[in-house]
Backbone of each chain as ProteinMPNN parsed JSONL, in Angstrom:
{"seq_chain_A": "XXXXXXXXXXXXXXXXXXXXXXXXXXXXXXXXXXXXXXXXXXXXXXXXXXXXXXXXXXXXXXXXXXXXXXXXXXXXXXXXXXXXXXXXXXXXXXXXXXXXXXXXXXXXXXXXXXXXX", "coords_chain_A": {"N_chain_A": [[-2.283, 14.963, -13.917], [-2.268, 12.218, -11.703], [-4.904, 11.49, -9.44], [-6.438, 10.389, -6.475], [-9.162, 10.193, -4.421], [-10.391, 9.382, -1.387], [-13.41, 8.733, 0.239], [-16.182, 8.621, 2.782], [-15.559, 7.366, 5.114], [-15.728, 6.773, 8.706], [-17.311, 6.76, 12.091], [-18.669, 3.759, 13.283], [-20.9, 1.305, 14.516], [-20.141, -1.96, 15.863], [-21.012, -4.57, 13.732], [-22.395, -3.003, 12.034], [-22.661, -1.073, 8.828], [-20.779, 0.337, 6.104], [-20.058, 2.417, 3.285], [-17.379, 2.927, 1.262], [-15.906, 5.365, -0.938], [-14.077, 6.122, -3.821], [-12.601, 8.596, -5.589], [-11.388, 8.984, -8.891], [-9.018, 10.619, -10.985], [-7.207, 12.089, -13.747], [-6.198, 9.992, -15.174], [-6.952, 7.144, -17.424], [-9.245, 5.712, -16.11], [-10.824, 3.379, -16.523], [-9.218, 1.468, -17.7], [-7.515, 0.332, -15.843], [-6.845, -2.036, -13.254], [-7.999, -1.79, -9.936], [-7.431, -1.254, -6.416], [-8.19, -1.802, -2.875], [-6.481, -1.019, 0.158], [-5.547, -1.345, 3.483], [-4.69, 0.126, 6.756], [-4.312, -0.708, 9.939], [-4.549, 0.979, 13.128], [-1.246, 1.511, 14.363], [-0.226, -0.568, 13.011], [1.016, -2.454, 10.018], [0.719, -2.274, 6.531], [-2.091, -3.7, 4.807], [-3.318, -5.52, 2.224], [-6.663, -5.42, 0.868], [-8.773, -5.813, -1.08], [-9.284, -6.286, -4.631], [-10.198, -5.285, -7.995], [-10.988, -5.902, -11.357], [-10.659, -4.368, -14.665], [-13.265, -4.157, -15.837], [-14.925, -4.886, -13.826], [-15.51, -7.591, -13.638], [-13.981, -9.431, -12.42], [-13.067, -10.096, -9.123], [-11.194, -9.895, -5.993], [-10.479, -10.925, -2.703], [-9.046, -10.454, 0.611], [-8.968, -13.061, 2.961], [-10.056, -12.423, 5.411], [-12.107, -10.684, 4.994], [-13.918, -11.688, 3.241], [-17.021, -12.344, 1.963], [-18.174, -10.366, 3.641], [-17.317, -7.833, 2.727], [-17.665, -5.914, -0.283], [-16.209, -5.126, -3.331], [-16.498, -2.676, -5.942], [-17.018, -0.823, -8.986], [-17.583, 2.101, -10.965], [-17.164, 2.874, -14.024], [-18.156, 4.909, -15.628], [-18.276, 7.064, -13.98], [-15.791, 7.29, -12.974], [-15.13, 6.032, -10.509], [-14.559, 4.142, -7.561], [-15.492, 1.689, -5.286], [-16.127, 0.501, -1.912], [-18.067, -1.599, -0.274], [-18.927, -2.223, 3.045], [-19.856, -4.486, 5.25], [-21.251, -5.968, 8.214], [-19.413, -5.072, 10.161], [-16.494, -5.248, 12.125], [-14.453, -4.743, 15.109], [-11.827, -5.199, 14.433], [-11.711, -4.348, 11.862], [-11.235, -1.693, 12.031], [-9.376, 0.932, 10.678], [-7.263, 2.972, 8.548], [-8.348, 3.364, 5.257], [-7.068, 2.86, 1.996], [-7.295, 3.681, -1.446], [-5.887, 2.481, -4.377], [-4.207, 2.626, -7.488], [-3.737, -0.102, -9.556], [-1.179, -1.907, -10.942], [-0.899, -4.688, -11.945], [-0.351, -5.832, -9.271], [1.469, -4.017, -8.568], [1.314, -1.081, -6.834], [0.812, 1.964, -7.903], [-0.088, 4.552, -7.546], [-1.701, 6.155, -4.836], [-4.37, 7.092, -2.754], [-5.039, 9.372, -0.12], [-6.364, 8.291, 1.957], [-9.1, 7.16, 4.107], [-10.55, 7.177, 7.3], [-11.792, 4.536, 9.095], [-13.645, 3.672, 11.856], [-14.548, 1.246, 13.995], [-16.651, 0.873, 16.506], [-18.287, 0.681, 19.678]], "CA_chain_A": [[-1.877, 14.418, -12.544], [-3.168, 11.194, -11.113], [-5.412, 11.799, -8.148], [-7.311, 9.45, -5.866], [-9.612, 10.846, -3.289], [-11.299, 8.516, -0.708], [-14.363, 9.361, 1.274], [-17.078, 7.756, 3.271], [-15.179, 6.71, 6.422], [-16.437, 7.433, 9.89], [-17.525, 5.87, 13.258], [-19.794, 2.799, 13.07], [-20.934, 0.305, 15.526], [-19.869, -3.341, 15.431], [-22.256, -5.11, 13.022], [-22.833, -2.04, 10.961], [-22.158, -1.102, 7.416], [-20.311, 1.622, 5.635], [-19.679, 2.375, 1.982], [-16.327, 3.885, 0.94], [-15.78, 5.718, -2.288], [-12.635, 6.672, -4.218], [-12.852, 9.328, -6.932], [-10.125, 8.934, -9.607], [-8.882, 11.516, -11.987], [-5.819, 12.241, -14.181], [-5.869, 8.766, -15.93], [-8.096, 6.5, -17.97], [-9.841, 4.865, -15.025], [-11.432, 2.142, -17.131], [-8.148, 0.576, -18.169], [-6.743, -0.137, -14.659], [-7.256, -2.647, -12.013], [-7.919, -0.985, -8.745], [-7.282, -1.911, -5.149], [-8.243, -1.15, -1.52], [-5.488, -1.422, 1.073], [-5.827, -0.731, 4.728], [-3.618, 0.126, 7.777], [-4.88, -0.56, 11.201], [-3.66, 1.661, 14.074], [-0.063, 0.928, 14.786], [0.082, -1.867, 12.267], [1.461, -2.245, 8.784], [-0.28, -2.234, 5.338], [-2.736, -4.939, 4.464], [-4.239, -5.506, 1.122], [-8.044, -5.843, 1.228], [-9.555, -6.397, -2.265], [-9.082, -5.606, -5.9], [-11.148, -5.446, -8.99], [-10.324, -5.719, -12.676], [-11.082, -3.15, -15.428], [-14.711, -4.082, -16.074], [-15.6, -5.32, -12.671], [-15.932, -8.897, -13.721], [-13.133, -10.223, -11.501], [-12.706, -9.485, -7.793], [-10.434, -10.8, -5.046], [-10.548, -10.379, -1.239], [-8.35, -11.153, 1.718], [-9.751, -14.067, 3.532], [-10.709, -11.935, 6.653], [-13.204, -9.816, 4.601], [-14.714, -12.46, 2.311], [-18.512, -12.503, 2.456], [-18.637, -9.146, 4.272], [-16.962, -6.661, 1.918], [-17.814, -5.976, -1.76], [-15.618, -4.124, -4.084], [-17.223, -2.488, -7.196], [-16.54, 0.346, -9.721], [-18.415, 2.694, -11.941], [-16.219, 3.428, -15.045], [-18.687, 6.088, -16.294], [-18.06, 7.991, -12.967], [-14.386, 7.217, -12.487], [-15.239, 5.877, -9.076], [-14.262, 2.812, -6.96], [-16.288, 1.564, -4.04], [-15.961, -0.705, -1.071], [-19.137, -1.84, 0.639], [-18.486, -3.01, 4.172], [-20.962, -4.975, 6.064], [-20.985, -6.86, 9.378], [-18.104, -4.542, 10.54], [-15.829, -5.734, 13.41], [-13.442, -3.886, 15.623], [-10.542, -5.416, 13.804], [-11.717, -3.624, 10.663], [-10.766, -0.309, 12.14], [-8.113, 1.132, 9.948], [-7.245, 3.789, 7.374], [-8.483, 2.605, 4.003], [-6.591, 3.515, 0.923], [-7.532, 3.191, -2.672], [-4.641, 2.548, -5.137], [-4.172, 2.058, -8.86], [-3.096, -1.391, -9.476], [-0.518, -2.34, -12.221], [-0.413, -6.073, -11.817], [0.126, -5.911, -7.974], [2.396, -2.855, -8.151], [0.356, -0.025, -6.589], [1.755, 3.05, -8.252], [-0.641, 5.786, -7.058], [-2.552, 5.947, -3.667], [-5.072, 8.189, -2.107], [-4.648, 9.831, 1.256], [-7.074, 7.416, 2.912], [-10.266, 7.524, 4.898], [-10.411, 6.481, 8.482], [-13.008, 3.797, 9.473], [-13.544, 3.3, 13.239], [-15.687, 0.391, 14.418], [-16.658, 0.854, 18.005], [-19.581, 0.894, 20.329]], "C_chain_A": [[-2.774, 13.354, -12.051], [-3.699, 11.596, -9.696], [-6.402, 10.685, -7.715], [-7.753, 9.963, -4.577], [-10.687, 9.905, -2.784], [-12.239, 9.275, 0.05], [-15.313, 8.311, 1.818], [-16.751, 7.125, 4.655], [-15.937, 7.383, 7.561], [-16.544, 6.383, 11.003], [-18.761, 5.0, 12.971], [-19.797, 1.78, 14.081], [-20.647, -1.106, 15.053], [-21.205, -3.938, 14.817], [-22.844, -4.249, 11.948], [-22.268, -2.029, 9.686], [-21.706, 0.33, 7.052], [-19.879, 1.401, 4.229], [-18.611, 3.504, 1.58], [-16.353, 4.166, -0.522], [-14.44, 6.249, -2.631], [-12.935, 7.255, -5.655], [-11.454, 9.454, -7.575], [-10.269, 10.001, -10.667], [-7.449, 11.517, -12.554], [-5.32, 10.998, -15.018], [-7.086, 8.088, -16.385], [-8.393, 5.293, -17.002], [-10.172, 3.415, -15.558], [-10.454, 1.11, -17.459], [-7.274, 0.101, -17.037], [-7.471, -1.006, -13.767], [-7.154, -1.629, -10.886], [-8.034, -1.765, -7.468], [-7.625, -1.135, -3.911], [-7.12, -1.776, -0.591], [-5.785, -0.669, 2.336], [-4.598, -0.788, 5.755], [-4.391, 0.328, 9.103], [-3.945, 0.241, 12.137], [-2.419, 0.927, 14.61], [0.397, -0.283, 14.058], [0.649, -1.438, 10.863], [0.42, -2.209, 7.728], [-0.746, -3.645, 5.151], [-3.65, -4.711, 3.237], [-5.608, -6.039, 1.353], [-8.782, -6.506, 0.121], [-9.034, -5.669, -3.535], [-10.145, -6.003, -6.932], [-10.455, -5.146, -10.425], [-11.093, -4.523, -13.421], [-12.589, -2.999, -15.608], [-15.549, -4.569, -14.982], [-16.067, -6.736, -12.634], [-15.094, -9.909, -12.825], [-12.862, -9.389, -10.23], [-12.086, -10.446, -6.904], [-10.51, -10.083, -3.772], [-9.52, -11.146, -0.378], [-9.328, -11.942, 2.42], [-10.647, -13.36, 4.692], [-11.989, -11.003, 6.292], [-14.22, -10.513, 3.676], [-16.125, -12.635, 2.85], [-19.009, -11.248, 3.197], [-18.441, -7.887, 3.462], [-17.255, -6.933, 0.443], [-17.117, -4.84, -2.436], [-16.313, -3.91, -5.423], [-16.626, -1.25, -7.772], [-17.634, 0.845, -10.617], [-17.485, 3.575, -12.908], [-16.758, 4.73, -15.561], [-18.308, 7.261, -15.262], [-16.692, 8.144, -12.44], [-14.303, 6.944, -10.971], [-15.086, 4.33, -8.639], [-14.943, 2.83, -5.554], [-15.885, 0.393, -3.192], [-17.206, -0.664, -0.107], [-18.748, -2.8, 1.687], [-19.625, -3.326, 5.058], [-20.439, -5.735, 7.259], [-19.53, -6.365, 9.918], [-17.724, -4.993, 11.91], [-14.83, -4.711, 13.865], [-12.122, -4.041, 14.878], [-10.525, -4.822, 12.314], [-11.377, -2.132, 10.806], [-9.399, -0.01, 11.539], [-8.383, 2.426, 9.071], [-7.375, 3.1, 6.075], [-8.023, 3.502, 2.854], [-7.025, 2.998, -0.374], [-6.213, 3.312, -3.45], [-4.893, 1.967, -6.557], [-3.247, 0.924, -8.937], [-2.455, -1.704, -10.871], [0.041, -3.756, -11.996], [0.377, -6.222, -10.427], [1.225, -4.937, -7.743], [1.346, -1.652, -8.025], [1.07, 1.325, -6.66], [1.162, 4.452, -7.738], [-1.745, 5.415, -5.898], [-3.23, 7.243, -3.333], [-4.537, 8.455, -0.749], [-5.339, 9.063, 2.331], [-8.155, 8.031, 3.607], [-10.377, 6.62, 6.108], [-11.854, 5.816, 8.798], [-12.767, 3.195, 11.014], [-14.873, 2.512, 13.574], [-15.668, 0.257, 15.937], [-18.008, 1.163, 18.543], [-19.493, 2.083, 21.3]], "O_chain_A": [[-3.984, 13.571, -11.982], [-2.899, 12.011, -8.857], [-7.112, 10.126, -8.551], [-6.939, 10.182, -3.68], [-11.68, 9.611, -3.449], [-11.935, 10.383, 0.493], [-15.261, 7.174, 1.35], [-17.583, 6.446, 5.256], [-16.649, 8.374, 7.402], [-15.979, 5.293, 10.912], [-19.771, 5.491, 12.467], [-18.718, 1.378, 14.515], [-20.907, -1.406, 13.888], [-22.302, -3.791, 15.355], [-23.639, -4.665, 11.105], [-21.435, -2.882, 9.38], [-22.169, 1.333, 7.593], [-19.371, 0.322, 3.923], [-18.867, 4.708, 1.562], [-16.773, 3.313, -1.304], [-13.739, 6.784, -1.772], [-13.375, 6.627, -6.618], [-10.497, 9.93, -6.964], [-11.35, 10.289, -11.182], [-6.549, 10.991, -11.899], [-4.184, 10.976, -15.493], [-8.171, 8.35, -15.865], [-7.898, 4.169, -17.091], [-9.76, 2.411, -14.978], [-10.809, -0.068, -17.504], [-6.273, -0.548, -17.34], [-8.65, -0.763, -13.51], [-6.314, -0.728, -10.908], [-8.663, -2.823, -7.433], [-7.391, 0.072, -3.863], [-6.906, -2.987, -0.63], [-6.216, 0.484, 2.304], [-3.673, -1.59, 5.627], [-5.014, 1.362, 9.342], [-2.724, 0.203, 11.982], [-2.528, -0.133, 15.226], [1.34, -0.952, 14.482], [0.748, -0.248, 10.564], [-0.756, -2.113, 8.076], [-0.008, -4.62, 5.291], [-4.561, -3.884, 3.219], [-5.728, -7.074, 2.009], [-9.349, -7.587, 0.283], [-8.436, -4.594, -3.469], [-10.892, -6.96, -6.73], [-9.556, -4.321, -10.591], [-11.972, -3.849, -12.884], [-13.132, -1.895, -15.546], [-16.766, -4.678, -15.132], [-16.877, -7.118, -11.789], [-15.501, -11.04, -12.56], [-12.5, -8.212, -10.263], [-12.346, -11.647, -6.971], [-10.591, -8.857, -3.701], [-9.197, -12.308, -0.628], [-10.488, -11.536, 2.489], [-11.816, -13.701, 4.872], [-12.776, -10.63, 7.161], [-15.273, -9.949, 3.378], [-16.361, -13.012, 3.998], [-20.221, -11.106, 3.356], [-19.274, -6.981, 3.49], [-17.107, -8.063, -0.022], [-17.407, -3.681, -2.142], [-16.708, -4.906, -6.029], [-15.778, -0.64, -7.121], [-18.527, 0.086, -10.993], [-17.127, 4.724, -12.651], [-15.973, 5.61, -15.914], [-18.043, 8.369, -15.728], [-16.418, 8.986, -11.585], [-13.505, 7.555, -10.26], [-15.484, 3.421, -9.368], [-14.944, 3.814, -4.814], [-15.36, -0.6, -3.696], [-17.322, 0.219, 0.743], [-18.33, -3.932, 1.444], [-20.291, -2.422, 5.563], [-19.266, -6.106, 7.287], [-18.611, -7.167, 10.083], [-18.585, -5.107, 12.782], [-14.397, -3.88, 13.067], [-11.384, -3.068, 14.725], [-9.491, -4.81, 11.646], [-11.252, -1.415, 9.814], [-8.401, -0.646, 11.876], [-9.517, 2.872, 8.898], [-6.526, 2.258, 5.782], [-8.443, 4.649, 2.702], [-7.14, 1.773, -0.43], [-5.461, 4.242, -3.158], [-5.64, 1.013, -6.769], [-2.117, 0.968, -8.451], [-3.175, -1.749, -11.868], [1.246, -3.975, -11.879], [1.532, -6.646, -10.392], [1.896, -5.054, -6.718], [0.641, -1.307, -8.973], [1.768, 1.776, -5.751], [1.927, 5.397, -7.543], [-2.547, 4.494, -6.052], [-2.725, 8.333, -3.597], [-3.623, 7.764, -0.297], [-4.965, 9.153, 3.501], [-8.219, 9.253, 3.739], [-10.306, 5.4, 5.962], [-12.897, 6.469, 8.757], [-11.868, 2.403, 11.295], [-16.006, 2.98, 13.468], [-14.798, -0.376, 16.535], [-18.795, 1.855, 17.898], [-20.482, 2.424, 21.949]]}, "seq_chain_B": "XXXXXXXXXXXXXXXXXXXXXXXXXXXXXXXXXXXXXXXXXXXXXXXXXXXXXXXXXXXXXXXXXXXXXXXXXXXXXXXXXXXXXXXXXXXXXXXXXXXXXXXXXX", "coords_chain_B": {"N_chain_B": [[2.309, -18.988, 2.329], [4.225, -16.275, 1.486], [6.659, -14.771, 3.479], [7.797, -11.592, 4.401], [10.56, -10.156, 5.826], [11.627, -7.309, 7.311], [14.553, -5.346, 8.016], [16.615, -2.93, 9.707], [14.138, -2.668, 12.311], [13.795, -0.133, 13.209], [15.648, 2.632, 12.179], [18.134, 4.981, 12.859], [19.371, 7.872, 11.732], [21.339, 10.615, 10.374], [20.621, 13.655, 8.429], [22.1, 13.65, 5.186], [23.606, 11.352, 5.564], [24.039, 7.928, 4.517], [21.489, 5.539, 3.965], [20.553, 2.237, 4.474], [18.352, -0.217, 3.914], [16.867, -3.339, 4.603], [15.261, -6.144, 3.21], [13.957, -9.306, 3.488], [12.963, -12.295, 1.978], [10.95, -15.191, 2.636], [10.985, -17.197, 0.882], [12.207, -17.723, -2.568], [11.624, -14.906, -4.59], [12.104, -14.031, -7.017], [12.544, -11.126, -8.892], [10.489, -9.776, -7.974], [9.829, -7.474, -6.285], [8.716, -4.576, -4.452], [9.204, -1.28, -3.186], [7.91, 1.013, -0.786], [7.228, 4.271, 0.362], [6.075, 5.798, 3.403], [4.533, 8.396, 4.926], [3.218, 9.844, 7.952], [-0.189, 10.495, 7.793], [-0.238, 10.891, 5.052], [-0.401, 9.922, 1.579], [0.769, 6.68, 0.78], [3.829, 6.18, -1.088], [5.015, 4.907, -4.134], [8.137, 3.762, -4.59], [10.185, 2.007, -5.649], [10.031, -0.477, -8.114], [9.855, -4.005, -9.022], [12.309, -4.72, -7.949], [14.569, -2.985, -8.722], [13.76, -0.851, -10.287], [13.202, 2.588, -10.546], [10.267, 4.367, -9.624], [8.105, 6.681, -11.326], [9.209, 9.893, -11.115], [10.688, 9.634, -8.916], [13.535, 10.498, -6.98], [17.038, 10.155, -7.838], [18.59, 9.49, -5.739], [17.454, 7.437, -4.421], [17.71, 3.896, -4.548], [17.292, 0.478, -5.592], [18.126, -2.894, -4.939], [19.045, -6.398, -5.48], [17.868, -9.854, -5.568], [15.984, -12.91, -5.679], [15.981, -13.829, -2.621], [16.964, -11.836, -1.003], [16.91, -8.375, -0.525], [17.658, -4.859, -1.032], [17.124, -1.544, -0.077], [18.486, 1.506, -0.84], [19.288, 4.685, 0.207], [21.124, 7.322, -0.901], [22.095, 9.72, 0.165], [20.689, 11.258, 2.751], [17.82, 13.147, 2.765], [15.947, 15.736, 4.519], [13.257, 15.255, 4.075], [13.024, 12.574, 3.699], [12.651, 11.016, 5.964], [10.732, 8.592, 7.333], [8.339, 5.818, 7.097], [9.215, 2.806, 5.628], [8.152, 0.291, 3.432], [8.444, -3.003, 2.165], [7.227, -5.054, -0.512], [5.99, -7.966, -1.924], [5.209, -9.532, -5.06], [5.389, -11.99, -6.189], [4.256, -14.481, -5.514], [1.035, -14.476, -4.868], [0.545, -11.747, -2.833], [2.369, -9.837, -0.491], [3.141, -7.747, 2.252], [6.047, -6.398, 3.935], [6.986, -5.858, 7.383], [7.805, -3.243, 7.747], [10.074, -0.549, 8.059], [11.144, 1.88, 10.094], [12.463, 5.0, 9.488], [14.205, 7.24, 11.15], [15.116, 10.542, 12.398], [18.285, 11.152, 13.672]], "CA_chain_B": [[2.43, -17.554, 2.137], [5.628, -15.681, 1.492], [6.734, -13.709, 4.573], [8.813, -10.597, 4.151], [11.103, -9.666, 7.121], [12.376, -6.066, 7.009], [15.388, -4.956, 9.102], [16.171, -3.029, 11.078], [12.784, -2.148, 12.612], [14.055, 1.347, 13.214], [17.017, 3.145, 11.692], [18.334, 6.356, 13.177], [20.484, 8.439, 10.901], [21.227, 12.09, 10.189], [20.651, 14.01, 7.021], [23.366, 13.556, 4.542], [24.081, 10.052, 5.747], [23.527, 6.856, 3.688], [20.656, 4.609, 4.527], [20.478, 0.813, 3.868], [17.197, -0.95, 4.468], [16.927, -4.66, 4.114], [14.086, -6.913, 3.142], [14.323, -10.701, 3.192], [11.793, -13.106, 1.737], [10.955, -16.618, 3.127], [11.358, -18.051, -0.306], [12.551, -16.952, -3.702], [10.563, -14.16, -5.267], [12.756, -13.606, -8.261], [12.799, -9.678, -8.703], [9.168, -9.188, -7.906], [9.69, -6.758, -5.028], [8.539, -3.172, -4.545], [9.379, -0.461, -2.022], [6.975, 2.159, -0.588], [7.612, 5.259, 1.487], [4.813, 6.149, 3.93], [4.63, 9.442, 5.985], [1.953, 9.992, 8.667], [-1.238, 11.369, 7.192], [-0.1, 11.131, 3.635], [-0.566, 8.7, 0.728], [2.034, 5.9, 0.51], [4.403, 6.441, -2.357], [5.827, 3.86, -4.772], [9.595, 4.205, -4.815], [10.965, 1.053, -6.552], [9.227, -1.772, -8.344], [10.723, -5.054, -9.601], [13.622, -4.769, -7.289], [15.525, -1.999, -9.016], [13.395, 0.196, -11.218], [12.605, 3.718, -9.89], [9.038, 4.72, -10.144], [8.082, 7.98, -12.006], [9.48, 11.152, -10.212], [11.471, 9.33, -7.735], [14.907, 10.973, -7.078], [18.109, 9.167, -8.054], [19.275, 8.921, -4.505], [16.858, 6.079, -4.099], [18.039, 2.765, -5.436], [16.947, -0.793, -5.073], [18.943, -4.004, -5.537], [18.746, -7.758, -5.036], [16.98, -10.866, -6.233], [15.875, -14.178, -4.96], [15.469, -13.663, -1.225], [17.554, -10.738, -0.271], [16.823, -7.213, -1.263], [18.099, -3.727, -0.282], [16.751, -0.222, -0.491], [19.532, 2.35, -0.472], [19.116, 6.18, 0.038], [22.509, 7.521, -0.94], [22.272, 10.873, 1.024], [19.274, 11.511, 3.307], [17.268, 14.596, 2.855], [15.031, 15.832, 5.658], [11.854, 14.664, 3.728], [13.153, 11.107, 3.603], [12.435, 10.315, 7.167], [9.366, 8.057, 7.036], [8.309, 4.424, 7.257], [9.368, 2.103, 4.404], [7.694, -1.001, 3.32], [8.684, -3.751, 0.907], [6.054, -5.814, -0.872], [6.303, -8.993, -3.044], [4.078, -9.917, -5.932], [5.678, -13.261, -6.941], [3.182, -15.473, -5.18], [0.026, -13.577, -4.379], [1.315, -10.446, -2.44], [2.452, -9.596, 0.963], [3.953, -6.53, 2.743], [6.961, -6.502, 5.1], [6.427, -5.128, 8.567], [8.231, -1.877, 7.764], [11.352, -0.051, 8.786], [10.948, 3.385, 10.478], [13.614, 5.779, 9.311], [14.022, 8.459, 11.994], [16.245, 11.526, 12.479], [19.185, 10.904, 14.808]], "C_chain_B": [[3.871, -17.138, 2.346], [5.637, -14.604, 2.51], [7.955, -12.865, 4.206], [9.256, -10.03, 5.487], [11.999, -8.425, 6.776], [13.307, -5.814, 8.327], [16.171, -3.749, 8.744], [14.681, -2.532, 11.184], [12.847, -0.685, 12.624], [15.502, 1.617, 12.916], [17.151, 4.67, 12.033], [19.569, 6.936, 12.591], [20.25, 9.986, 10.867], [21.2, 12.465, 8.661], [22.095, 14.031, 6.366], [23.947, 12.192, 4.567], [23.395, 8.993, 4.73], [22.736, 5.852, 4.442], [20.621, 3.363, 3.78], [19.466, 0.011, 4.554], [17.187, -2.363, 3.811], [15.566, -5.373, 4.133], [14.379, -8.436, 2.653], [12.976, -11.469, 3.121], [11.977, -14.585, 2.209], [11.195, -17.604, 2.097], [11.689, -17.202, -1.499], [11.397, -16.149, -4.311], [11.101, -13.465, -6.624], [13.1, -11.99, -7.99], [11.504, -8.974, -8.353], [8.901, -8.5, -6.535], [9.585, -5.219, -5.213], [8.824, -2.576, -3.203], [8.515, 0.719, -2.058], [7.493, 2.953, 0.519], [6.205, 5.676, 2.026], [5.098, 7.172, 5.086], [3.198, 9.496, 6.672], [1.071, 10.95, 7.878], [-1.123, 11.592, 5.652], [-0.275, 9.786, 2.923], [0.708, 7.998, 0.693], [2.449, 6.185, -0.893], [5.165, 5.33, -2.918], [7.127, 4.453, -5.017], [10.179, 3.36, -5.971], [10.065, -0.092, -6.895], [10.21, -2.705, -9.157], [12.164, -4.865, -9.17], [14.471, -3.538, -7.506], [15.068, -0.867, -9.893], [12.717, 1.366, -10.366], [11.323, 4.129, -10.53], [9.15, 6.212, -10.626], [8.22, 8.981, -10.871], [10.248, 10.865, -9.047], [12.931, 9.775, -7.903], [15.828, 9.821, -7.208], [18.733, 8.691, -6.82], [18.594, 7.773, -3.98], [17.131, 5.001, -5.138], [17.638, 1.397, -4.763], [17.863, -1.941, -5.74], [18.531, -5.33, -4.845], [17.848, -8.639, -5.892], [16.92, -12.164, -5.49], [15.204, -13.942, -3.648], [15.93, -12.389, -0.434], [17.5, -9.4, -1.089], [17.235, -5.898, -0.346], [17.573, -2.421, -0.995], [17.894, 0.728, -0.043], [19.148, 3.881, -0.721], [20.585, 6.72, 0.179], [22.921, 8.681, 0.106], [21.074, 11.419, 1.529], [19.044, 12.978, 3.258], [16.253, 14.607, 3.987], [13.598, 15.228, 5.28], [11.939, 13.13, 3.515], [12.832, 10.25, 4.815], [10.915, 9.931, 7.224], [9.447, 6.547, 7.376], [8.536, 3.838, 5.741], [8.985, 0.663, 4.503], [8.078, -1.733, 2.04], [7.452, -4.629, 0.759], [6.378, -6.714, -2.062], [4.975, -9.219, -3.828], [4.42, -11.189, -6.796], [4.65, -14.292, -6.754], [2.149, -14.678, -4.288], [0.771, -12.299, -4.024], [1.236, -10.287, -0.99], [3.323, -8.392, 1.146], [4.891, -7.099, 3.827], [6.366, -5.642, 6.18], [6.974, -3.609, 8.614], [9.469, -1.539, 8.531], [11.093, 1.483, 8.905], [12.314, 4.001, 10.28], [13.525, 7.09, 10.057], [15.282, 9.313, 12.084], [16.935, 11.266, 13.776], [19.488, 12.246, 15.532]], "O_chain_B": [[4.585, -17.592, 3.241], [4.832, -13.673, 2.494], [8.987, -13.372, 3.766], [8.437, -9.479, 6.221], [12.982, -8.533, 6.044], [12.905, -6.029, 9.47], [16.398, -3.522, 7.556], [14.104, -2.045, 10.212], [11.966, -0.038, 12.058], [16.418, 0.917, 13.349], [16.381, 5.501, 11.552], [20.686, 6.535, 12.92], [19.211, 10.53, 11.242], [21.667, 11.73, 7.791], [23.094, 14.394, 6.987], [24.729, 11.856, 3.678], [22.307, 9.237, 4.209], [23.205, 5.333, 5.455], [20.655, 3.38, 2.55], [19.679, -0.42, 5.688], [17.467, -2.516, 2.622], [14.798, -5.164, 5.072], [14.945, -8.696, 1.591], [12.072, -11.359, 3.949], [13.086, -15.117, 2.157], [11.572, -18.742, 2.378], [11.456, -15.995, -1.436], [10.309, -16.687, -4.517], [10.557, -12.501, -7.163], [13.801, -11.632, -7.044], [11.409, -7.748, -8.42], [7.985, -8.83, -5.782], [10.292, -4.645, -6.04], [8.71, -3.253, -2.181], [8.339, 1.376, -3.083], [8.097, 2.461, 1.473], [5.273, 5.88, 1.248], [5.789, 6.863, 6.058], [2.171, 9.232, 6.047], [1.484, 12.002, 7.39], [-1.851, 12.399, 5.074], [-0.295, 8.713, 3.526], [1.734, 8.668, 0.579], [1.626, 6.403, -1.783], [5.985, 4.784, -2.179], [7.238, 5.536, -5.592], [10.58, 3.844, -7.029], [9.391, -0.628, -6.016], [11.16, -2.285, -9.816], [13.09, -4.859, -9.981], [15.068, -3.06, -6.542], [15.866, 0.005, -10.233], [11.794, 1.12, -9.589], [11.219, 4.244, -11.751], [10.145, 6.889, -10.364], [7.514, 8.954, -9.863], [10.475, 11.746, -8.217], [13.526, 9.439, -8.927], [15.541, 8.696, -6.797], [19.346, 7.624, -6.793], [19.144, 7.123, -3.091], [16.862, 5.121, -6.334], [17.662, 1.246, -3.542], [18.253, -1.878, -6.906], [17.821, -5.374, -3.841], [17.171, -8.181, -6.812], [17.823, -12.447, -4.703], [13.978, -13.864, -3.575], [15.372, -11.984, 0.586], [18.0, -9.341, -2.212], [17.143, -5.916, 0.881], [17.582, -2.252, -2.215], [18.219, 0.701, 1.144], [18.725, 4.228, -1.824], [21.195, 6.587, 1.24], [23.939, 8.585, 0.792], [20.382, 12.073, 0.75], [19.843, 13.846, 3.609], [15.752, 13.548, 4.366], [12.875, 14.76, 6.16], [10.935, 12.506, 3.171], [12.748, 9.023, 4.763], [10.013, 10.766, 7.174], [10.467, 6.063, 7.867], [8.043, 4.417, 4.773], [9.36, -0.079, 5.41], [8.043, -1.153, 0.955], [6.737, -4.916, 1.72], [6.955, -6.281, -3.06], [3.86, -9.107, -3.319], [3.883, -11.426, -7.878], [4.202, -14.924, -7.71], [2.419, -14.302, -3.147], [1.558, -11.808, -4.834], [0.225, -10.547, -0.338], [4.146, -8.062, 0.292], [4.6, -8.083, 4.507], [5.443, -4.852, 5.983], [6.569, -2.846, 9.49], [9.834, -2.18, 9.517], [10.866, 2.201, 7.931], [13.271, 3.525, 10.891], [12.809, 7.987, 9.612], [16.389, 8.823, 11.862], [16.314, 11.168, 14.835], [20.227, 12.263, 16.517]]}, "name": "protein", "num_of_chains": 2, "seq": "XXXXXXXXXXXXXXXXXXXXXXXXXXXXXXXXXXXXXXXXXXXXXXXXXXXXXXXXXXXXXXXXXXXXXXXXXXXXXXXXXXXXXXXXXXXXXXXXXXXXXXXXXXXXXXXXXXXXXXXXXXXXXXXXXXXXXXXXXXXXXXXXXXXXXXXXXXXXXXXXXXXXXXXXXXXXXXXXXXXXXXXXXXXXXXXXXXXXXXXXXXXXXXXXXXXXXXXXXXXXXXX"}
């Protein structure tokens, strides 16, 4: 059974940093692209970033470029999102998802990030 | 950027009824459209990909149709667990989500 479990969310002040993790199981992690998607309170879904199988290709939504870094550790079946210079508008539930060429077929339950003073 | 417009924003129906949700693209996206179901506090779930293909484990009461700019998700007979928010998403040109349709119990 495919499982994705996010962790690392919490309350952080504007300008602060947070590192999200996603533990994957039930599939061969190293053979899939992976993605982070977020949902701000009362809003719809927004793709944030993705990464290819060996980590050599990464893509970001414009609003997080230069502030967020997606990475992975295939030996540990883990996906990460390093978030720096956080802003109030980054407040959201962050989901990791398995990526089949922009079809996100399995998602985690999400981790809440709140940016507030 | 391709804009996806979902309608209606809210759909109120009773269990057993048929639900028809619409997604319109601002330009042709061929059949590169997916549908997701999202319940509060849960992981979103892929229902349909490439307009009409059911994802693994999705019941047959869910079906998708359309191509080009107009797409439909149909739930043939609503079960209590089907009440949720539904999003469409295109992957023809980069990728975008629609704004969602909330399917609520009447």
